[in-house]
TORMITI-612502 format. One record per residue (C-alpha): y, z, x negated; chain; residue number from 0. Coordinates in nm, 3 decimals, decimal comma, always signed. Each point is the difference from the previous one (the first is absolute). Layout:
BEGIN
<r><y>Y</y><z>Z</z><x>X</x><unit>A</unit><pos>NUM</pos></r>
...
This chain:
BEGIN
<r><y>-2,155</y><z>+1,889</z><x>+0,155</x><unit>A</unit><pos>0</pos></r>
<r><y>+0,353</y><z>-0,089</z><x>-0,110</x><unit>A</unit><pos>1</pos></r>
<r><y>+0,261</y><z>+0,274</z><x>+0,015</x><unit>A</unit><pos>2</pos></r>
<r><y>+0,328</y><z>-0,043</z><x>+0,195</x><unit>A</unit><pos>3</pos></r>
<r><y>+0,181</y><z>-0,042</z><x>-0,332</x><unit>A</unit><pos>4</pos></r>
<r><y>-0,239</y><z>-0,279</z><x>-0,099</x><unit>A</unit><pos>5</pos></r>
<r><y>+0,052</y><z>-0,175</z><x>+0,334</x><unit>A</unit><pos>6</pos></r>
<r><y>+0,376</y><z>+0,015</z><x>-0,051</x><unit>A</unit><pos>7</pos></r>
<r><y>-0,037</y><z>-0,133</z><x>-0,355</x><unit>A</unit><pos>8</pos></r>
<r><y>-0,231</y><z>-0,273</z><x>+0,131</x><unit>A</unit><pos>9</pos></r>
<r><y>+0,275</y><z>-0,110</z><x>+0,240</x><unit>A</unit><pos>10</pos></r>
<r><y>+0,210</y><z>-0,068</z><x>-0,314</x><unit>A</unit><pos>11</pos></r>
<r><y>+0,328</y><z>+0,154</z><x>+0,116</x><unit>A</unit><pos>12</pos></r>
<r><y>+0,182</y><z>-0,145</z><x>-0,303</x><unit>A</unit><pos>13</pos></r>
<r><y>-0,037</y><z>-0,344</z><x>+0,158</x><unit>A</unit><pos>14</pos></r>
<r><y>+0,185</y><z>+0,104</z><x>+0,316</x><unit>A</unit><pos>15</pos></r>
<r><y>+0,343</y><z>-0,118</z><x>-0,128</x><unit>A</unit><pos>16</pos></r>
<r><y>-0,147</y><z>-0,348</z><x>+0,046</x><unit>A</unit><pos>17</pos></r>
<r><y>-0,024</y><z>+0,075</z><x>+0,373</x><unit>A</unit><pos>18</pos></r>
<r><y>+0,334</y><z>+0,180</z><x>+0,035</x><unit>A</unit><pos>19</pos></r>
<r><y>+0,231</y><z>-0,237</z><x>-0,192</x><unit>A</unit><pos>20</pos></r>
<r><y>-0,044</y><z>-0,308</z><x>+0,223</x><unit>A</unit><pos>21</pos></r>
<r><y>+0,067</y><z>+0,204</z><x>+0,314</x><unit>A</unit><pos>22</pos></r>
<r><y>+0,316</y><z>+0,146</z><x>-0,154</x><unit>A</unit><pos>23</pos></r>
<r><y>+0,124</y><z>-0,345</z><x>-0,101</x><unit>A</unit><pos>24</pos></r>
<r><y>-0,088</y><z>-0,156</z><x>+0,335</x><unit>A</unit><pos>25</pos></r>
<r><y>+0,172</y><z>+0,285</z><x>+0,182</x><unit>A</unit><pos>26</pos></r>
<r><y>+0,307</y><z>-0,034</z><x>-0,222</x><unit>A</unit><pos>27</pos></r>
<r><y>+0,009</y><z>-0,369</z><x>+0,090</x><unit>A</unit><pos>28</pos></r>
<r><y>-0,020</y><z>+0,085</z><x>+0,370</x><unit>A</unit><pos>29</pos></r>
<r><y>+0,290</y><z>+0,243</z><x>-0,044</x><unit>A</unit><pos>30</pos></r>
<r><y>+0,200</y><z>-0,270</z><x>-0,182</x><unit>A</unit><pos>31</pos></r>
<r><y>-0,041</y><z>-0,212</z><x>+0,312</x><unit>A</unit><pos>32</pos></r>
<r><y>+0,093</y><z>+0,290</z><x>+0,230</x><unit>A</unit><pos>33</pos></r>
<r><y>-0,353</y><z>+0,018</z><x>+0,135</x><unit>A</unit><pos>34</pos></r>
<r><y>-0,130</y><z>+0,332</z><x>-0,139</x><unit>A</unit><pos>35</pos></r>
<r><y>-0,264</y><z>+0,161</z><x>+0,223</x><unit>A</unit><pos>36</pos></r>
<r><y>-0,131</y><z>+0,335</z><x>-0,123</x><unit>A</unit><pos>37</pos></r>
<r><y>-0,309</y><z>+0,004</z><x>+0,221</x><unit>A</unit><pos>38</pos></r>
<r><y>-0,113</y><z>-0,346</z><x>-0,108</x><unit>A</unit><pos>39</pos></r>
<r><y>+0,074</y><z>+0,081</z><x>-0,364</x><unit>A</unit><pos>40</pos></r>
<r><y>-0,215</y><z>+0,315</z><x>+0,013</x><unit>A</unit><pos>41</pos></r>
<r><y>-0,286</y><z>-0,187</z><x>+0,165</x><unit>A</unit><pos>42</pos></r>
<r><y>+0,023</y><z>-0,269</z><x>-0,269</x><unit>A</unit><pos>43</pos></r>
<r><y>-0,018</y><z>+0,273</z><x>-0,264</x><unit>A</unit><pos>44</pos></r>
<r><y>-0,313</y><z>+0,147</z><x>+0,160</x><unit>A</unit><pos>45</pos></r>
<r><y>-0,163</y><z>-0,345</z><x>+0,003</x><unit>A</unit><pos>46</pos></r>
<r><y>+0,089</y><z>-0,060</z><x>-0,364</x><unit>A</unit><pos>47</pos></r>
<r><y>-0,119</y><z>+0,340</z><x>-0,124</x><unit>A</unit><pos>48</pos></r>
<r><y>-0,323</y><z>-0,014</z><x>+0,201</x><unit>A</unit><pos>49</pos></r>
<r><y>-0,079</y><z>-0,350</z><x>-0,126</x><unit>A</unit><pos>50</pos></r>
<r><y>+0,063</y><z>+0,107</z><x>-0,360</x><unit>A</unit><pos>51</pos></r>
<r><y>-0,233</y><z>+0,297</z><x>+0,030</x><unit>A</unit><pos>52</pos></r>
<r><y>-0,255</y><z>-0,218</z><x>+0,179</x><unit>A</unit><pos>53</pos></r>
<r><y>+0,000</y><z>-0,267</z><x>-0,269</x><unit>A</unit><pos>54</pos></r>
<r><y>-0,033</y><z>+0,267</z><x>-0,270</x><unit>A</unit><pos>55</pos></r>
<r><y>-0,309</y><z>+0,147</z><x>+0,166</x><unit>A</unit><pos>56</pos></r>
<r><y>-0,135</y><z>-0,348</z><x>+0,076</x><unit>A</unit><pos>57</pos></r>
<r><y>+0,039</y><z>-0,100</z><x>-0,366</x><unit>A</unit><pos>58</pos></r>
<r><y>-0,168</y><z>+0,324</z><x>-0,107</x><unit>A</unit><pos>59</pos></r>
<r><y>-0,292</y><z>-0,080</z><x>+0,230</x><unit>A</unit><pos>60</pos></r>
<r><y>-0,034</y><z>-0,368</z><x>-0,093</x><unit>A</unit><pos>61</pos></r>
<r><y>+0,048</y><z>+0,042</z><x>-0,376</x><unit>A</unit><pos>62</pos></r>
<r><y>-0,224</y><z>+0,304</z><x>-0,001</x><unit>A</unit><pos>63</pos></r>
<r><y>-0,286</y><z>-0,171</z><x>+0,179</x><unit>A</unit><pos>64</pos></r>
<r><y>+0,035</y><z>-0,307</z><x>-0,226</x><unit>A</unit><pos>65</pos></r>
<r><y>-0,014</y><z>+0,221</z><x>-0,309</x><unit>A</unit><pos>66</pos></r>
<r><y>+0,345</y><z>-0,108</z><x>-0,121</x><unit>A</unit><pos>67</pos></r>
<r><y>+0,123</y><z>+0,361</z><x>-0,011</x><unit>A</unit><pos>68</pos></r>
<r><y>-0,287</y><z>+0,126</z><x>-0,215</x><unit>A</unit><pos>69</pos></r>
<r><y>+0,219</y><z>+0,038</z><x>-0,309</x><unit>A</unit><pos>70</pos></r>
<r><y>+0,373</y><z>+0,017</z><x>+0,072</x><unit>A</unit><pos>71</pos></r>
<r><y>+0,308</y><z>+0,196</z><x>-0,094</x><unit>A</unit><pos>72</pos></r>
<r><y>+0,275</y><z>+0,096</z><x>+0,241</x><unit>A</unit><pos>73</pos></r>
<r><y>-0,014</y><z>+0,153</z><x>+0,349</x><unit>A</unit><pos>74</pos></r>
<r><y>-0,298</y><z>+0,161</z><x>+0,166</x><unit>A</unit><pos>75</pos></r>
<r><y>-0,275</y><z>-0,237</z><x>+0,115</x><unit>A</unit><pos>76</pos></r>
<r><y>-0,193</y><z>+0,175</z><x>+0,273</x><unit>A</unit><pos>77</pos></r>
<r><y>-0,300</y><z>-0,235</z><x>+0,012</x><unit>A</unit><pos>78</pos></r>
<r><y>-0,003</y><z>-0,093</z><x>-0,369</x><unit>A</unit><pos>79</pos></r>
<r><y>+0,006</y><z>+0,364</z><x>-0,107</x><unit>A</unit><pos>80</pos></r>
<r><y>-0,265</y><z>+0,102</z><x>+0,252</x><unit>A</unit><pos>81</pos></r>
<r><y>+0,236</y><z>+0,255</z><x>+0,161</x><unit>A</unit><pos>82</pos></r>
<r><y>-0,043</y><z>-0,160</z><x>+0,344</x><unit>A</unit><pos>83</pos></r>
<r><y>-0,264</y><z>-0,218</z><x>+0,161</x><unit>A</unit><pos>84</pos></r>
<r><y>+0,099</y><z>-0,363</z><x>+0,059</x><unit>A</unit><pos>85</pos></r>
<r><y>-0,035</y><z>+0,043</z><x>+0,376</x><unit>A</unit><pos>86</pos></r>
<r><y>+0,247</y><z>+0,292</z><x>-0,002</x><unit>A</unit><pos>87</pos></r>
<r><y>+0,260</y><z>-0,203</z><x>-0,186</x><unit>A</unit><pos>88</pos></r>
<r><y>-0,056</y><z>-0,295</z><x>+0,234</x><unit>A</unit><pos>89</pos></r>
<r><y>+0,061</y><z>+0,225</z><x>+0,300</x><unit>A</unit><pos>90</pos></r>
<r><y>+0,320</y><z>+0,132</z><x>-0,161</x><unit>A</unit><pos>91</pos></r>
<r><y>+0,120</y><z>-0,358</z><x>-0,049</x><unit>A</unit><pos>92</pos></r>
<r><y>-0,080</y><z>-0,093</z><x>+0,359</x><unit>A</unit><pos>93</pos></r>
<r><y>+0,182</y><z>+0,307</z><x>+0,132</x><unit>A</unit><pos>94</pos></r>
<r><y>+0,311</y><z>-0,092</z><x>-0,199</x><unit>A</unit><pos>95</pos></r>
<r><y>-0,023</y><z>-0,359</z><x>+0,130</x><unit>A</unit><pos>96</pos></r>
<r><y>-0,025</y><z>+0,144</z><x>+0,352</x><unit>A</unit><pos>97</pos></r>
<r><y>+0,319</y><z>+0,203</z><x>-0,047</x><unit>A</unit><pos>98</pos></r>
<r><y>+0,178</y><z>-0,313</z><x>-0,123</x><unit>A</unit><pos>99</pos></r>
<r><y>-0,137</y><z>-0,194</z><x>+0,297</x><unit>A</unit><pos>100</pos></r>
<r><y>+0,120</y><z>+0,251</z><x>+0,259</x><unit>A</unit><pos>101</pos></r>
<r><y>+0,349</y><z>+0,017</z><x>-0,153</x><unit>A</unit><pos>102</pos></r>
<r><y>+0,002</y><z>-0,380</z><x>-0,024</x><unit>A</unit><pos>103</pos></r>
<r><y>-0,086</y><z>-0,034</z><x>+0,370</x><unit>A</unit><pos>104</pos></r>
<r><y>+0,290</y><z>+0,229</z><x>+0,083</x><unit>A</unit><pos>105</pos></r>
<r><y>+0,230</y><z>-0,220</z><x>-0,209</x><unit>A</unit><pos>106</pos></r>
<r><y>-0,131</y><z>-0,312</z><x>+0,172</x><unit>A</unit><pos>107</pos></r>
<r><y>+0,067</y><z>+0,153</z><x>+0,341</x><unit>A</unit><pos>108</pos></r>
<r><y>+0,358</y><z>+0,072</z><x>-0,106</x><unit>A</unit><pos>109</pos></r>
<r><y>+0,069</y><z>-0,340</z><x>-0,157</x><unit>A</unit><pos>110</pos></r>
<r><y>-0,251</y><z>-0,286</z><x>+0,024</x><unit>A</unit><pos>111</pos></r>
<r><y>-0,371</y><z>-0,028</z><x>+0,067</x><unit>A</unit><pos>112</pos></r>
<r><y>-0,017</y><z>-0,262</z><x>-0,276</x><unit>A</unit><pos>113</pos></r>
<r><y>+0,000</y><z>+0,299</z><x>-0,234</x><unit>A</unit><pos>114</pos></r>
<r><y>-0,360</y><z>+0,069</z><x>+0,104</x><unit>A</unit><pos>115</pos></r>
<r><y>-0,103</y><z>-0,322</z><x>-0,174</x><unit>A</unit><pos>116</pos></r>
<r><y>+0,210</y><z>+0,089</z><x>-0,306</x><unit>A</unit><pos>117</pos></r>
<r><y>-0,158</y><z>+0,344</z><x>-0,011</x><unit>A</unit><pos>118</pos></r>
<r><y>-0,350</y><z>-0,145</z><x>+0,023</x><unit>A</unit><pos>119</pos></r>
<r><y>+0,075</y><z>-0,228</z><x>-0,297</x><unit>A</unit><pos>120</pos></r>
<r><y>+0,136</y><z>+0,296</z><x>-0,197</x><unit>A</unit><pos>121</pos></r>
<r><y>-0,315</y><z>+0,204</z><x>+0,064</x><unit>A</unit><pos>122</pos></r>
<r><y>-0,220</y><z>-0,293</z><x>-0,093</x><unit>A</unit><pos>123</pos></r>
<r><y>+0,197</y><z>-0,051</z><x>-0,323</x><unit>A</unit><pos>124</pos></r>
<r><y>-0,022</y><z>+0,370</z><x>-0,080</x><unit>A</unit><pos>125</pos></r>
<r><y>-0,378</y><z>+0,002</z><x>+0,043</x><unit>A</unit><pos>126</pos></r>
<r><y>-0,075</y><z>-0,324</z><x>-0,184</x><unit>A</unit><pos>127</pos></r>
<r><y>+0,201</y><z>+0,096</z><x>-0,308</x><unit>A</unit><pos>128</pos></r>
<r><y>-0,320</y><z>+0,142</z><x>-0,147</x><unit>A</unit><pos>129</pos></r>
<r><y>-0,229</y><z>-0,008</z><x>+0,306</x><unit>A</unit><pos>130</pos></r>
<r><y>-0,208</y><z>-0,268</z><x>+0,164</x><unit>A</unit><pos>131</pos></r>
<r><y>-0,198</y><z>-0,283</z><x>-0,160</x><unit>A</unit><pos>132</pos></r>
<r><y>+0,307</y><z>-0,169</z><x>-0,159</x><unit>A</unit><pos>133</pos></r>
<r><y>+0,248</y><z>+0,272</z><x>-0,105</x><unit>A</unit><pos>134</pos></r>
<r><y>+0,322</y><z>-0,168</z><x>-0,113</x><unit>A</unit><pos>135</pos></r>
<r><y>+0,082</y><z>+0,292</z><x>-0,231</x><unit>A</unit><pos>136</pos></r>
<r><y>-0,294</y><z>-0,117</z><x>-0,213</x><unit>A</unit><pos>137</pos></r>
<r><y>+0,143</y><z>-0,353</z><x>-0,019</x><unit>A</unit><pos>138</pos></r>
<r><y>+0,343</y><z>+0,061</z><x>-0,154</x><unit>A</unit><pos>139</pos></r>
<r><y>+0,172</y><z>-0,026</z><x>+0,340</x><unit>A</unit><pos>140</pos></r>
<r><y>+0,092</y><z>+0,365</z><x>+0,045</x><unit>A</unit><pos>141</pos></r>
<r><y>+0,358</y><z>-0,041</z><x>-0,117</x><unit>A</unit><pos>142</pos></r>
<r><y>+0,062</y><z>-0,293</z><x>+0,235</x><unit>A</unit><pos>143</pos></r>
<r><y>-0,122</y><z>+0,190</z><x>+0,305</x><unit>A</unit><pos>144</pos></r>
<r><y>+0,181</y><z>+0,319</z><x>-0,102</x><unit>A</unit><pos>145</pos></r>
<r><y>+0,328</y><z>-0,189</z><x>-0,029</x><unit>A</unit><pos>146</pos></r>
<r><y>-0,044</y><z>-0,167</z><x>+0,340</x><unit>A</unit><pos>147</pos></r>
<r><y>-0,104</y><z>+0,311</z><x>+0,192</x><unit>A</unit><pos>148</pos></r>
<r><y>+0,221</y><z>+0,259</z><x>-0,171</x><unit>A</unit><pos>149</pos></r>
<r><y>+0,294</y><z>-0,239</z><x>-0,030</x><unit>A</unit><pos>150</pos></r>
<r><y>+0,070</y><z>-0,245</z><x>+0,286</x><unit>A</unit><pos>151</pos></r>
<r><y>-0,252</y><z>+0,140</z><x>+0,249</x><unit>A</unit><pos>152</pos></r>
<r><y>+0,098</y><z>+0,367</z><x>-0,040</x><unit>A</unit><pos>153</pos></r>
<r><y>+0,374</y><z>-0,037</z><x>-0,056</x><unit>A</unit><pos>154</pos></r>
<r><y>+0,066</y><z>-0,279</z><x>+0,251</x><unit>A</unit><pos>155</pos></r>
<r><y>-0,241</y><z>+0,159</z><x>+0,245</x><unit>A</unit><pos>156</pos></r>
<r><y>+0,184</y><z>+0,333</z><x>-0,018</x><unit>A</unit><pos>157</pos></r>
<r><y>+0,329</y><z>-0,179</z><x>+0,062</x><unit>A</unit><pos>158</pos></r>
<r><y>-0,149</y><z>-0,199</z><x>+0,287</x><unit>A</unit><pos>159</pos></r>
<r><y>-0,131</y><z>+0,300</z><x>+0,195</x><unit>A</unit><pos>160</pos></r>
<r><y>+0,350</y><z>+0,147</z><x>-0,006</x><unit>A</unit><pos>161</pos></r>
<r><y>+0,216</y><z>-0,308</z><x>+0,053</x><unit>A</unit><pos>162</pos></r>
<r><y>-0,228</y><z>-0,257</z><x>+0,162</x><unit>A</unit><pos>163</pos></r>
<r><y>+0,114</y><z>-0,254</z><x>-0,259</x><unit>A</unit><pos>164</pos></r>
<r><y>-0,126</y><z>-0,154</z><x>-0,325</x><unit>A</unit><pos>165</pos></r>
<r><y>+0,318</y><z>-0,010</z><x>-0,210</x><unit>A</unit><pos>166</pos></r>
<r><y>+0,031</y><z>-0,171</z><x>-0,337</x><unit>A</unit><pos>167</pos></r>
<r><y>+0,130</y><z>+0,323</z><x>-0,150</x><unit>A</unit><pos>168</pos></r>
<r><y>-0,333</y><z>+0,169</z><x>+0,070</x><unit>A</unit><pos>169</pos></r>
<r><y>-0,189</y><z>-0,278</z><x>-0,178</x><unit>A</unit><pos>170</pos></r>
<r><y>+0,237</y><z>+0,022</z><x>-0,298</x><unit>A</unit><pos>171</pos></r>
<r><y>-0,041</y><z>+0,376</z><x>-0,054</x><unit>A</unit><pos>172</pos></r>
<r><y>-0,375</y><z>-0,029</z><x>+0,062</x><unit>A</unit><pos>173</pos></r>
<r><y>-0,029</y><z>-0,183</z><x>-0,333</x><unit>A</unit><pos>174</pos></r>
<r><y>+0,097</y><z>+0,287</z><x>-0,235</x><unit>A</unit><pos>175</pos></r>
<r><y>-0,184</y><z>+0,248</z><x>+0,221</x><unit>A</unit><pos>176</pos></r>
<r><y>-0,324</y><z>-0,197</z><x>-0,012</x><unit>A</unit><pos>177</pos></r>
<r><y>+0,028</y><z>-0,064</z><x>-0,373</x><unit>A</unit><pos>178</pos></r>
<r><y>+0,039</y><z>+0,371</z><x>-0,075</x><unit>A</unit><pos>179</pos></r>
<r><y>-0,326</y><z>+0,068</z><x>+0,178</x><unit>A</unit><pos>180</pos></r>
<r><y>-0,162</y><z>-0,287</z><x>-0,186</x><unit>A</unit><pos>181</pos></r>
<r><y>+0,110</y><z>+0,180</z><x>-0,318</x><unit>A</unit><pos>182</pos></r>
<r><y>-0,193</y><z>+0,308</z><x>+0,113</x><unit>A</unit><pos>183</pos></r>
<r><y>-0,313</y><z>-0,211</z><x>+0,038</x><unit>A</unit><pos>184</pos></r>
<r><y>+0,056</y><z>-0,178</z><x>-0,333</x><unit>A</unit><pos>185</pos></r>
<r><y>+0,022</y><z>+0,323</z><x>-0,201</x><unit>A</unit><pos>186</pos></r>
<r><y>-0,294</y><z>+0,145</z><x>+0,195</x><unit>A</unit><pos>187</pos></r>
<r><y>-0,213</y><z>-0,303</z><x>-0,086</x><unit>A</unit><pos>188</pos></r>
<r><y>+0,122</y><z>+0,005</z><x>-0,360</x><unit>A</unit><pos>189</pos></r>
<r><y>-0,128</y><z>+0,355</z><x>-0,027</x><unit>A</unit><pos>190</pos></r>
<r><y>-0,340</y><z>-0,109</z><x>+0,133</x><unit>A</unit><pos>191</pos></r>
<r><y>-0,016</y><z>-0,337</z><x>-0,178</x><unit>A</unit><pos>192</pos></r>
<r><y>-0,294</y><z>+0,080</z><x>-0,227</x><unit>A</unit><pos>193</pos></r>
<r><y>-0,216</y><z>+0,158</z><x>+0,269</x><unit>A</unit><pos>194</pos></r>
<r><y>+0,080</y><z>-0,275</z><x>+0,250</x><unit>A</unit><pos>195</pos></r>
<r><y>-0,094</y><z>-0,269</z><x>-0,251</x><unit>A</unit><pos>196</pos></r>
<r><y>-0,337</y><z>+0,164</z><x>-0,063</x><unit>A</unit><pos>197</pos></r>
<r><y>-0,061</y><z>+0,049</z><x>+0,374</x><unit>A</unit><pos>198</pos></r>
<r><y>+0,083</y><z>-0,362</z><x>+0,077</x><unit>A</unit><pos>199</pos></r>
<r><y>+0,317</y><z>+0,083</z><x>+0,194</x><unit>A</unit><pos>200</pos></r>
<r><y>+0,232</y><z>-0,292</z><x>-0,084</x><unit>A</unit><pos>201</pos></r>
<r><y>+0,341</y><z>+0,151</z><x>+0,066</x><unit>A</unit><pos>202</pos></r>
<r><y>+0,316</y><z>-0,182</z><x>-0,107</x><unit>A</unit><pos>203</pos></r>
<r><y>+0,012</y><z>+0,231</z><x>-0,304</x><unit>A</unit><pos>204</pos></r>
<r><y>-0,351</y><z>-0,105</z><x>-0,103</x><unit>A</unit><pos>205</pos></r>
<r><y>+0,090</y><z>-0,364</z><x>+0,054</x><unit>A</unit><pos>206</pos></r>
<r><y>+0,331</y><z>+0,011</z><x>-0,192</x><unit>A</unit><pos>207</pos></r>
<r><y>-0,114</y><z>+0,232</z><x>-0,276</x><unit>A</unit><pos>208</pos></r>
<r><y>+0,160</y><z>+0,312</z><x>-0,141</x><unit>A</unit><pos>209</pos></r>
<r><y>+0,319</y><z>-0,138</z><x>-0,156</x><unit>A</unit><pos>210</pos></r>
<r><y>+0,096</y><z>-0,234</z><x>+0,283</x><unit>A</unit><pos>211</pos></r>
<r><y>-0,056</y><z>+0,276</z><x>+0,254</x><unit>A</unit><pos>212</pos></r>
<r><y>+0,235</y><z>+0,232</z><x>-0,188</x><unit>A</unit><pos>213</pos></r>
<r><y>+0,270</y><z>-0,268</z><x>-0,015</x><unit>A</unit><pos>214</pos></r>
<r><y>-0,049</y><z>-0,075</z><x>+0,370</x><unit>A</unit><pos>215</pos></r>
<r><y>+0,050</y><z>+0,366</z><x>+0,081</x><unit>A</unit><pos>216</pos></r>
<r><y>+0,331</y><z>+0,014</z><x>-0,187</x><unit>A</unit><pos>217</pos></r>
<r><y>+0,113</y><z>-0,332</z><x>+0,146</x><unit>A</unit><pos>218</pos></r>
<r><y>-0,050</y><z>+0,124</z><x>+0,355</x><unit>A</unit><pos>219</pos></r>
<r><y>+0,274</y><z>+0,259</z><x>-0,042</x><unit>A</unit><pos>220</pos></r>
<r><y>+0,239</y><z>-0,262</z><x>-0,136</x><unit>A</unit><pos>221</pos></r>
<r><y>-0,054</y><z>-0,214</z><x>+0,310</x><unit>A</unit><pos>222</pos></r>
<r><y>+0,022</y><z>+0,299</z><x>+0,235</x><unit>A</unit><pos>223</pos></r>
<r><y>+0,342</y><z>+0,113</z><x>-0,113</x><unit>A</unit><pos>224</pos></r>
<r><y>+0,128</y><z>-0,357</z><x>-0,043</x><unit>A</unit><pos>225</pos></r>
<r><y>-0,077</y><z>-0,066</z><x>+0,368</x><unit>A</unit><pos>226</pos></r>
<r><y>+0,165</y><z>+0,328</z><x>+0,100</x><unit>A</unit><pos>227</pos></r>
<r><y>+0,311</y><z>-0,104</z><x>-0,193</x><unit>A</unit><pos>228</pos></r>
<r><y>-0,002</y><z>-0,341</z><x>+0,170</x><unit>A</unit><pos>229</pos></r>
<r><y>-0,022</y><z>+0,154</z><x>+0,348</x><unit>A</unit><pos>230</pos></r>
<r><y>+0,275</y><z>+0,242</z><x>-0,101</x><unit>A</unit><pos>231</pos></r>
<r><y>+0,244</y><z>-0,287</z><x>-0,053</x><unit>A</unit><pos>232</pos></r>
<r><y>+0,043</y><z>-0,025</z><x>+0,376</x><unit>A</unit><pos>233</pos></r>
<r><y>-0,063</y><z>+0,368</z><x>+0,079</x><unit>A</unit><pos>234</pos></r>
<r><y>+0,140</y><z>+0,215</z><x>-0,283</x><unit>A</unit><pos>235</pos></r>
<r><y>-0,158</y><z>+0,322</z><x>+0,128</x><unit>A</unit><pos>236</pos></r>
<r><y>-0,341</y><z>-0,153</z><x>-0,077</x><unit>A</unit><pos>237</pos></r>
<r><y>+0,088</y><z>+0,033</z><x>-0,369</x><unit>A</unit><pos>238</pos></r>
<r><y>-0,060</y><z>+0,373</z><x>+0,045</x><unit>A</unit><pos>239</pos></r>
<r><y>-0,368</y><z>-0,081</z><x>-0,057</x><unit>A</unit><pos>240</pos></r>
<r><y>+0,078</y><z>-0,095</z><x>-0,359</x><unit>A</unit><pos>241</pos></r>
<r><y>+0,044</y><z>+0,372</z><x>-0,068</x><unit>A</unit><pos>242</pos></r>
<r><y>-0,381</y><z>+0,018</z><x>+0,005</x><unit>A</unit><pos>243</pos></r>
<r><y>-0,037</y><z>-0,261</z><x>-0,275</x><unit>A</unit><pos>244</pos></r>
<r><y>+0,007</y><z>+0,249</z><x>-0,294</x><unit>A</unit><pos>245</pos></r>
<r><y>-0,310</y><z>+0,165</z><x>+0,149</x><unit>A</unit><pos>246</pos></r>
<r><y>-0,193</y><z>-0,315</z><x>-0,088</x><unit>A</unit><pos>247</pos></r>
<r><y>+0,061</y><z>+0,047</z><x>-0,373</x><unit>A</unit><pos>248</pos></r>
<r><y>-0,266</y><z>+0,270</z><x>-0,067</x><unit>A</unit><pos>249</pos></r>
<r><y>-0,292</y><z>-0,181</z><x>+0,170</x><unit>A</unit><pos>250</pos></r>
<r><y>+0,099</y><z>-0,334</z><x>-0,155</x><unit>A</unit><pos>251</pos></r>
<r><y>+0,028</y><z>+0,161</z><x>-0,345</x><unit>A</unit><pos>252</pos></r>
<r><y>-0,343</y><z>+0,160</z><x>+0,043</x><unit>A</unit><pos>253</pos></r>
<r><y>-0,162</y><z>-0,326</z><x>+0,108</x><unit>A</unit><pos>254</pos></r>
<r><y>+0,163</y><z>-0,212</z><x>-0,272</x><unit>A</unit><pos>255</pos></r>
<r><y>-0,095</y><z>+0,258</z><x>-0,264</x><unit>A</unit><pos>256</pos></r>
<r><y>-0,365</y><z>-0,089</z><x>+0,052</x><unit>A</unit><pos>257</pos></r>
<r><y>-0,107</y><z>+0,319</z><x>+0,179</x><unit>A</unit><pos>258</pos></r>
<r><y>-0,348</y><z>-0,014</z><x>+0,151</x><unit>A</unit><pos>259</pos></r>
<r><y>-0,223</y><z>+0,197</z><x>+0,236</x><unit>A</unit><pos>260</pos></r>
<r><y>+0,124</y><z>+0,351</z><x>+0,081</x><unit>A</unit><pos>261</pos></r>
<r><y>+0,326</y><z>-0,068</z><x>-0,184</x><unit>A</unit><pos>262</pos></r>
<r><y>+0,094</y><z>-0,246</z><x>+0,278</x><unit>A</unit><pos>263</pos></r>
<r><y>-0,025</y><z>+0,259</z><x>+0,276</x><unit>A</unit><pos>264</pos></r>
<r><y>+0,356</y><z>+0,111</z><x>-0,075</x><unit>A</unit><pos>265</pos></r>
<r><y>+0,116</y><z>-0,361</z><x>+0,024</x><unit>A</unit><pos>266</pos></r>
<r><y>-0,168</y><z>-0,030</z><x>+0,340</x><unit>A</unit><pos>267</pos></r>
<r><y>+0,175</y><z>+0,315</z><x>+0,120</x><unit>A</unit><pos>268</pos></r>
<r><y>+0,330</y><z>-0,124</z><x>-0,140</x><unit>A</unit><pos>269</pos></r>
<r><y>-0,037</y><z>-0,333</z><x>+0,180</x><unit>A</unit><pos>270</pos></r>
<r><y>-0,060</y><z>+0,184</z><x>+0,325</x><unit>A</unit><pos>271</pos></r>
<r><y>+0,318</y><z>+0,200</z><x>-0,062</x><unit>A</unit><pos>272</pos></r>
<r><y>+0,202</y><z>-0,317</z><x>-0,064</x><unit>A</unit><pos>273</pos></r>
<r><y>-0,140</y><z>-0,150</z><x>+0,320</x><unit>A</unit><pos>274</pos></r>
<r><y>+0,090</y><z>+0,302</z><x>+0,210</x><unit>A</unit><pos>275</pos></r>
<r><y>+0,347</y><z>+0,042</z><x>-0,153</x><unit>A</unit><pos>276</pos></r>
<r><y>+0,078</y><z>-0,368</z><x>+0,044</x><unit>A</unit><pos>277</pos></r>
<r><y>-0,122</y><z>+0,010</z><x>+0,358</x><unit>A</unit><pos>278</pos></r>
<r><y>+0,220</y><z>+0,299</z><x>+0,081</x><unit>A</unit><pos>279</pos></r>
<r><y>+0,310</y><z>-0,141</z><x>-0,170</x><unit>A</unit><pos>280</pos></r>
<r><y>-0,046</y><z>-0,356</z><x>+0,124</x><unit>A</unit><pos>281</pos></r>
<r><y>-0,056</y><z>+0,124</z><x>+0,354</x><unit>A</unit><pos>282</pos></r>
<r><y>+0,307</y><z>+0,221</z><x>-0,023</x><unit>A</unit><pos>283</pos></r>
<r><y>+0,210</y><z>-0,279</z><x>-0,147</x><unit>A</unit><pos>284</pos></r>
<r><y>-0,103</y><z>-0,236</z><x>+0,278</x><unit>A</unit><pos>285</pos></r>
<r><y>+0,081</y><z>+0,258</z><x>+0,266</x><unit>A</unit><pos>286</pos></r>
<r><y>+0,343</y><z>+0,063</z><x>-0,152</x><unit>A</unit><pos>287</pos></r>
<r><y>+0,070</y><z>-0,373</z><x>+0,002</x><unit>A</unit><pos>288</pos></r>
<r><y>-0,014</y><z>-0,020</z><x>+0,380</x><unit>A</unit><pos>289</pos></r>
């Protein structure tokens, strides 16, 4: 029987900046367009956090039952470690999906019922990352889906439920937001590259190889802050997000130094910090540009 602390660790709280940042940026965009709605923003945050916890438990269940988590470093694996039965972890994932679904229905009632279809696609994408007969996370497509769902879908969706519009500004700031969360996945998969290769999990890191993955990780930050600077040309307050750029130096230095295994856990944490800080500052900068 897993302890409460193990359940919390299994939810991987260090990945939660990936859920929070898009909502902050989307809400900042809504404020820039004079459409800020606190109630809708909070509901969007509940959806995002619940989906993130759900996908973490779902991945734990799917990877654990496939045997992929038999020998890994990093956060607690409830099924792989034997701390919890697969069925228990599956139920935890389904409960988190249910919370996201209820909050999503409330958002749909406030804005558009088309969001029900969007939410269903999000849940399906969350489950099939490592679950189902053809998990796309095992076919080097994880980064593509993460960018789409944590970038345009999350950021533009958060703006839409507050403003009822799909502005170009939201799509523009969704790019750096989505890429930062891709960076989290890249360093996570770099850490697990050896074990994934042995287990037959063909992540992008396994496909590219060690060196190319490290260069990709560093390059993502260059693109992120270049796009922020470009958006800031028309809205100078957006440049406030560049204050977060020095936070990317430690994780990039660690990755480019050739660190492996446990040594990359700090880089993963640092990437989460950059993501959260950029989300806060970019959201604030957008709001101030209204």
